[in-house]
C-alpha positions in Angstrom: 0.8 4.5 17.6 2.8 3.0 14.7 2.1 2.9 11.0 3.7 0.4 8.6 4.3 2.1 5.3 4.6 0.0 2.2 6.1 2.2 -0.5 6.4 1.1 -4.1 7.8 3.3 -6.8 10.8 2.5 -9.1 12.1 6.1 -9.1 13.1 8.7 -6.5 12.4 11.3 -9.1 8.6 11.1 -8.8 5.7 12.9 -7.3 4.9 9.7 -5.4 8.2 10.0 -3.5 7.1 13.5 -2.4 3.7 12.1 -1.2 5.7 9.5 0.8 7.9 12.2 2.4 5.0 14.5 3.1 3.0 11.8 4.8 6.0 10.7 6.9 6.6 14.3 8.0 2.9 14.4 9.1 3.3 11.1 11.1 6.5 12.5 12.7 4.9 15.9 13.5 2.0 14.1 15.2 4.4 12.3 17.6 3.6 8.9 16.1 6.0 6.3 14.7 6.3 4.5 11.4 8.3 1.6 9.9 8.9 1.7 6.1 9.4 -1.0 3.5 10.6 0.5 0.2 9.9 -2.5 -2.1 12.2 -1.4 -5.0 15.1 -0.4 -2.7 14.7 -3.7 -0.8 14.6 -5.6 -4.1 11.7 -7.4 -2.6 11.2 -10.7 -4.5 7.7 -10.7 -5.9 7.5 -13.9 -7.9 5.9 -16.7 -5.9 8.0 -19.8 -5.9 6.4 -23.2 -6.7 6.8 -24.1 -3.1 5.0 -21.0 -1.9 2.2 -21.5 -4.5 1.7 -25.2 -3.5 1.7 -24.3 0.2 -1.1 -21.7 -0.2 -3.0 -23.6 -3.0 -3.2 -26.6 -0.7 -4.2 -24.6 2.3 -1.2 -25.7 4.4 -0.7 -23.7 7.5 2.9 -24.8 7.9 5.9 -22.7 9.3 7.9 -23.0 6.1 7.5 -19.3 5.1 10.4 -17.4 3.5 12.3 -15.1 5.8 11.6 -12.0 3.7 7.9 -12.7 4.0 8.1 -13.3 7.7 9.9 -10.0 8.1 7.0 -8.1 6.4 4.4 -10.0 8.4 6.2 -9.1 11.6 6.1 -5.4 10.6 2.4 -5.7 10.1 1.8 -7.3 13.5 3.9 -4.8 15.3 2.0 -1.9 13.8 -1.4 -0.3 14.4 -2.1 0.6 10.8 -0.8 -0.1 7.3 -0.3 2.5 4.5 0.3 1.8 0.9 1.9 4.5 -1.3 2.2 3.8 -5.0 1.5 5.0 -8.5 -1.2 3.6 -10.8 0.1 1.5 -13.6 -2.7 0.5 -16.0 -5.4 0.8 -13.4 -3.4 -1.4 -10.9 -0.6 -1.1 -8.4 2.9 -1.8 -9.7 3.6 -5.5 -10.2 6.1 -5.4 -7.3 3.3 -4.4 -4.9 0.9 -7.0 -6.3 3.6 -9.6 -5.8 4.1 -8.3 -2.3 0.4 -9.2 -1.6 0.8 -12.5 -3.4 3.7 -13.5 -1.1 2.9 -11.7 2.2 -0.8 -12.6 2.4 -0.1 -16.3 3.1 -2.5 -19.0 4.2 -2.7 -19.1 8.0 -1.5 -15.5 8.2 -3.8 -13.3 6.2 -6.6 -15.8 5.5 -7.7 -19.2 6.4 -8.4 -20.7 9.8 -6.4 -19.5 12.8 -5.1 -16.4 11.1 -2.1 -14.9 12.7 -2.4 -11.5 11.1 -3.8 -8.9 13.6 -6.8 -6.8 12.6 -5.3 -3.4 12.1 -7.0 -0.2 13.2 -6.6 1.4 9.8 -5.5 0.8 6.2 -4.8 3.8 4.0 -4.0 3.9 0.3 -2.2 7.1 -1.0 -2.3 6.6 -4.8 -0.9 8.8 -7.5 -2.3 8.7 -11.1 -1.5 10.2 -14.4 -5.2 10.1 -15.5 -7.6 12.8 -14.4 -10.3 12.1 -11.9 -12.9 12.7 -14.7 -11.5 9.9 -16.8 -11.0 7.5 -13.9 -14.6 8.0 -12.8 -16.1 8.0 -16.3 -14.8 4.5 -17.1 -15.3 3.1 -13.6 -11.6 2.7 -13.1 -11.5 4.4 -9.7 -14.2 2.1 -8.3 -12.3 -0.9 -9.7 -9.1 0.2 -7.9 -10.9 0.7 -4.6 -12.8 -2.6 -4.9 -9.5 -4.6 -5.5 -7.5 -2.8 -2.7 -10.2 -2.2 0.0 -12.7 -4.9 -0.9 -10.3 -7.8 -1.6 -6.8 -7.1 -0.3 -7.8 -5.4 2.9 -11.3 -6.8 3.4 -11.7 -7.5 7.1 -8.0 -7.1 7.9 -8.5 -3.5 9.1 -11.3 -1.8 11.0 -11.2 1.3 8.8 -10.0 1.7 5.2 -9.5 4.9 3.2 -8.3 5.5 -0.4 -6.9 8.9 -1.3 -6.2 9.5 -5.0 -3.9 12.2 -6.4 -5.1 12.4 -10.0 -3.7 14.2 -13.1 -0.1 14.1 -11.9 1.5 13.0 -15.2 4.2 15.3 -16.4 2.3 16.2 -19.5 -0.7 17.8 -17.7 -0.7 21.3 -16.3 -2.6 19.9 -13.2 0.7 18.4 -12.0 2.1 21.8 -11.3 -1.2 23.4 -10.3 -2.1 20.7 -7.8 1.4 19.9 -6.5 1.4 21.9 -3.3 -2.3 21.2 -2.5 -1.8 17.4 -2.9 1.4 17.3 -0.8 -0.5 19.3 1.9 -3.3 16.7 1.8 -0.7 13.9 2.2 0.9 15.7 5.1 -2.5 16.3 6.8 -3.3 12.6 6.4 -0.1 11.7 8.2 -0.6 14.3 10.9 -4.2 13.3 11.6 -3.8 9.6 10.9 -4.2 8.4 14.5 
């Protein structure tokens, strides 16, 4: 089985990078495969061009899709599952990941008639947050994040979806150090038991 991992973080000096590495180690240890898109390292273009906007806004299922977008779509269709690993920025994914969805979820591929995107077996979100779980739940922010990612962006594009949050991982909280090993073990286990 193969997982397509979409990783989005601007720094290698981050807890999120350790989550990525632990999850990948679990995938490898289970004997499964993965393909990785590191959006910042790839310098993935996230701003829609006017042409891309007009194509999708007018529901044109035409073959004039950018090569970098076609490459990402091919990775999806050659995989059994998709995994998004990213930090929370203002209750949302980084702009680069939002832009990835804007460009990769094209009309005729991810939505519309005669969709070419396969229905994946699984979709998983491994999300790091500076805020504590208590704060995210108190203000309904966690539910909002799940609704956007699972309810809208994945919707019926995967048979199963899961959202695993690693809260309180800001450098200013003691929970970062206290929960570090426990969280990385959870990421590893998710990878090892993913399929």
